[in-house]
N, C-alpha and C positions, 0 to 999 in steps of 0.2 A: 430799800436796796442797800446792800452792804458796800462800803467804799474800801477798796483794798489797794494798798501800795506795795508794789513788788520792787525789790532791788535785785537785778540779775547781773550776771557777769558779761553779758553781751546784749546787743540790741535784739528785741523780739522780732521774729520774721514779719509779723503783721505790721509792725512799725516800719521796718525796712521797706516793705512794699509801698506803704503810704508816702514816705519821704524819698523813695527811690535811692536808698542807701544800699551798700553791699551787705548781704545777709551773711551772718557768721555761720561757721560750720559746727560750732559747739552750742550746748544748751538747747538741743532739739526737743528735750522733754517738756519745755515750757510752751512750745509752739501750739500744739493741738489743745492743750489745757487753756491757754490764754484765749484762743478763738472760741472755745466752748463756753468759757465764763462770760465773755462779752455777749455771745448770742443768747445765753440763757436769760438775760435781763434781770438776773438775781444780783448781779454785782456790777459796780463801776470800777474799772481797773485803771490804776495809775502806774505806769512803767518808768522806772528810774534805772539808768544803765550807763556804763562808762563809754564815752565817745572818744575812743583811743586816738591820740594824735591831733584831736581837734583844738582849735585856738580859742573857742568860746563855747559856753553852754548853749544847748538848744532845747526848744520845747515846742509842743503843739498839741492839738486835740482834733480827733476825727473818728467817726464810726464807733462811738462808745468807748474810746480809748484816749487817755492823756499820756503824754510821754515827756520825760526830762532826760536829756543826754548831757552828762557833766564831763568837763574836761578831764582827761586822764592820760597818763603816759602810755606809750606803746608796749612797754615791758612792765612786768608785775612790780608795783611799788613795794618798797621794803621799809618805808617809814610812815608812821601815823601822820595824817594830814589834817591839822586842826581847821584849816580853811574849808576843807571838804566837809568835815564834821559840822561846821557852822552852816554850810549850805544845806546839808541834809536836815538839820534842826529847823532852819527857816522854812524849808519846803514842807516839812511835816506840819508846822504851825499854820502854814498857808492853806494846805489841802485838807487838813483835819481828817485823815483817814480813820476808819474804824479799827483797822488792823494793819500792821506792817509785816510783810513776809520777806525775809532775806534768803535768797536762793544761793546757798553755798557759802563756805567759810574760807575759800582759797585765797582771798585777797584782803588787803587792809580795809577796803570799802565796807566789809561786813562788820568789822569792829567799830568803824566810824558811825555806821548807821545804827548799830546796836546801842551805842552811847547816845546818839542823837534822839532816839525814840524813847529812851528810858524816862519814865515818869510822865510821859505824854500820851502814849498809845500802846496797847498790848502788842507784843512782838513775838514772832516765831521764826526760827532759823531752820531751813532745810539742810540736811546733810547730803552733799553730793559725794565728794571724796573726803577723806580726812587727811589734810595736808601734813600734819605732824607724823602720821603713819607712813605717808609717802616719803618723807624725809628719812625716817628710820630705815626704810628698805630700798632707798634710791640706788644703792650700789650693789645690791644683792646679786651674787653669782658673777660679778665682774672681778677678775684677778687684780690683786693689789698693784702689780707691775703696770697695769693699764691706768689705774687711778692716778698715778704719778705723772702721766704723760700730758703734754700740752702741744696742740698744733699751733701753727701760726695764727689761725683764727682765734683760738682760745687765749693765746698770749696777748693779742691786741685787744680783744674784748674782755679780758679778765673773766673768762666764763668756762673754765674746765669742769670736769665732772664733779670734783669735790666742792668747788665753789657753787655749782648748781645745787648740790645737796645742802650746802650751808644756807643758800637763799630759801630753800624749802623749809629749813629749820626756823629761820627768822619769821617766815610767813606762818609757820605753825604756832608761834607765840601769839601772833595777832588772832589766829583762829581760837586759841584758848580764851583770849580776852572776849571775843565775840560770843562764844558759847557760854562763858561764865556770866555774861550780863543779861541773859534772857531766862524766862521761866518755862518756855515751851520750845520743843525741838521736834521736827518731823524727820522720820527715817523710814527704812523699809526692809532692813535685813537684821538678822540676829546679831551680826557682827557690829553694825553701827550702833545698835541698841546697847550692846555691852560697852562700846567705846564711849558713848555719851554718858553712861553711868560712871565711868572713870573721870571724864572731863568736867561733868557738872552733875553730881549725884542728886541735886535738888530739882533738876529740870523734869518737867512732865513730858514723857515721850509719846508721840502720836504716830501711828503707822499709816502712811499713805503711799500708794504705788505711784509710778510715773507713767505718763503717756509717751509714746514714741512718735516719730515724725509721721505725718499723715500718709505719706507715700507707702508705708509698710502695712497698712490695714487692708488694702484692696489690691485687686489685680492678680497677676500670675504668682503662683507659688513654685517652690523648687521641684524639679523633675529630674530623675536619673537620666532620662533620654536626652535632655537638653544641656546637662552640665558638661564641663570640660573634664574628662577623666584624668585622675592623678593630679588635680590642681587643688591648691589651698589658698584661701583668702584670709588675710590678717588686716584688720581695719586700721590700726595705728602702729607706728614703729619708730617715731621720731625721737623718743628719749628713753632712757634706761628702764623706767617703770613698766613700759609696754613690752619689754622682754624680747626684743629682736635678737639679742645675743643668745637667748635660749631657743628661739625659733630656728635660728641657723643650725644649731646642733641637732634639733629634731629633723630638719631638712636633710642634714648630712646622713643620718641613719636611714631615712626613707630612700635616699638616692641609691643606696646599696642594692635595694630590691626593686625600685622603680626609677630607672635612669632618666625617664622623661618627666619626673615630678616637677611641678612649678609652684613656687610660692609668690603670690601677688600681694602687694601691700600698697597703701597710700603714701603720699609724701614724696620728699626728694630722695633721689638715689644716693645712698651713702658712699658709693664708689666715686662720686664727684669727678667724672671724667673730664679731662681738659684742664689746662693750666689755671685758667681763671677760677674754675670750680674747686680746684685743689686748695686755693687760698681761702675758700669759704668752708672747707671741711673741718668739722669740730672733732674732738677726741673720740667721742662715741661713734661717730660715722667712720672715722679712721679704723677703730677697733673692729667694727662690723665688716668693713672692706677687707681687712686682713684675714678675718675668719673665712670670708667668702673665697678668697684666693687660696688659703691653706687647705680648705676642704674641696676645692674644685667645683664650686657652685655658681660660677659666673653666669652660666646659661640657665640656671634654675631659679633665679630671683628676678622678678620684674616689678619695678616701682611705677606706680600709676599717677603720681602727682596728686593734686587737689581734686577731690570728688564731692559733688553735691549729693543730696538724698537720692535722686533718681539714678545717678551713676552708681551709688553704693548698692542700691537694691539690685541693679543689673549684675554687679559683681558677686553678690550673695547667690543669685540665681545661677551664675556660671560656675561657681566653685563646687568641687566635689566634696570639700570639707571646709568649714570655717574653724580657724584656730585662734584661741586666746592664749597668749604666752606671758601675760602680765605677772609681775612679782607681787602686785597688790592691786585690788579693785574693791569697790563697795558694791554697786549694782551696775555692772557694765552694760550700757545701753546698746553697744555694738553687738554684744552677745545676744541680747534680747531681740534685736533686729534680725539677726541671723536665724534665731529660733522661730520667730513669728513669720519669717519667709519660708520656713520649712527646711532650711539648709542643715544637713548633718553637722553637728558641732562638737569640738573637743576643747575643753577649757581648763586652765589652771585652777586648782581648788584653793583660792586665796581670798582673804577678806570675806565679803558678803556674797561671793559667787554661788555658794551652795544654796542660799536663800532664793536666788534668782531662778535656779533650775528646779528647786523643790525636790519632789520624789524621783526626778530623773537623774539625780547626781551620779549613781553608779554607771549610767549610760555614757556620760560625757565628761566627767571630771577626772583629772589626773594630778598626781603629786608634783608640785612645782620642782622638787628636788630630783625628780625622775623623768628626764626628757625621753628616755627610752620607753617609758610607759605611754607617753603621748604618741610616739612613733608607732607603737603597736596598735593603739586604738585607731589611729588614722589609717594604718595599713588594713585593718579589718574592714573599715568603711570602703576603702579603695577596692577591696576584693569582692564586695557584694555586687551581684549582677542582675538581681530581680527587683522590680519595684516593690513587691510585697515585703522584701527584706528591710524596707525603710519605714514600716508602719509606726515604729516608736517615735520617729521624728514628726510624723503627722500628729501624734498624740501630744508631743511637746508643743507643736504649733497651736493646737486647740487650747492648751493650758496657757500659753502666752497671750493668745487673743483675749481670753477671759481676764487674765491678770492685768493687762494693759488697756482694757476697754475704756474708751475716752469718756463716755457718760458716767461709767461707774467710778472712774478716778476723779472726775470733776465733783461728783457727789461726796467722795471721801474728803476732798479738800474743803468743800463748803461746810460739811459737818464738823470738820476740825476747826475751822474759823469760828463757827457758831459756838462750839464748846469752849473755846478760849474766851470769846466775848461774854458768854454767860458767867464764866468764872470771874471775869473782870467787872461784871455788873452792867454790861451793855449788850444789846442784841442787834446792832446795826441800825441803819436809818431806813 
C-alpha cells in the first residue's frame, strides 16, 4: 500500500465530516478523489491542512485517513515561516510517506513543505492557479482612476486594489520557490504546461485531470423548460480576477434587448446597503456599485451569498446561461460544473480555459477584450426556443463526464505517483 501525504489549502470534506468542522467551499476537486483513494485500499492518505485561526495544531485518525491541521492565520501569510517548515519536516520524518503531494502554490505553505520534503521523500506539486499570473493581470480592464481610490474599509485595513495586487506578487515569489524546489509537477492545461516550462524548465510535467464535487455527477441535468429565461449565473465575483466589472458591462448590453435579464452571483452584495455595510465596502465593491448605478442595473443583479455544492447545482440548473468573465483562469472548476450539469455556458478565453472545453471552444469562448462578443453569444442562447437546439450542450456534458470521471482520474493520479516513485527507486509499501 502506498503512503501518500497531501498538503491542501483547506480541510478535506471527509475530515470535516469526521471532526464536525465547517467544510470549506474551495478545493472541491480533492473531495471525490480523496474518498476514492481511501476506498480503493491502494493508498493510505495523510491529510495536512491549515487550520485557520486555530490556537493549536490538531491531529487524528479514522476510516483509513490521518489528518494534521496546523495553526495558520485567517489571511494569506506573506512571510516564510521557519517554525512551520520545521513542523512539516518533523511530520514527514514521523510519518515517512512514500510521496508528498502539494496541492497548489498559492500560499507560503507550499514553499515550506517543498523545502521540508527535499532530500527525504519524492514530492510533486499540483498546479491549481498560477498566483504570479494572477498578480500580473489583477487590475486588467479596471480604469487607473479607480485604482487610486480607497474606501474607509481599505484605508483602515490597508487593503486597496493595488495593495491586493502587491500581495499576490509577494505570494508569487513563494510560488516560484515552491516550484523551483521540486522535480515533478501535475497540471492539466496547455497553458499551465507552458507556464511550468518557464518557471521550472527541468521539472517533469504530468497530466492529470481533476474530479468535481460528487453532487455534480448524478441527478437532474439542465432543461430548457425548467430554467429561468433570460437569467445568467456567475459562480464568483468577489475580487477583480473574477471579472465582475466585465460582467456588468455584458449585462448592460443585454439589458438593451432583454429588459428582464437577471445576473445571479454568489457572495456579498457589492452595493453594501445600509450605513454599517457601507463602512465594510472595499474599493472594488464600490466600483461595481457605481457601475450598476451608472448603467441602471440595480434590479438586474442579485447576490446570493454563500452557497454550498447542492445550492450551486440548483443555480446552474435554474440559469439560462452560465457566464465566466474572469481575466485569468487555469482550469475553472465552476465552468466544468456548469458544463457537466448541461448548462449552456459562455466563457472568457483566458489561461487554460480552452483546454477545459476542448473542441467545443468555438461554441462557448469569447475574447476577454470584447464583452460585446459575450453579449451576442448569450443573446443567441436566450433566443433558442426548442430543446433540440441545445444538443451541443448535451455533447459537452458527455465530454465533461468522461473527462472528470472519478475512477479514471483516481487511476491517473495513482499511475503518476507510481511513475514518480519508480524514478526515485521505490514502489510504495
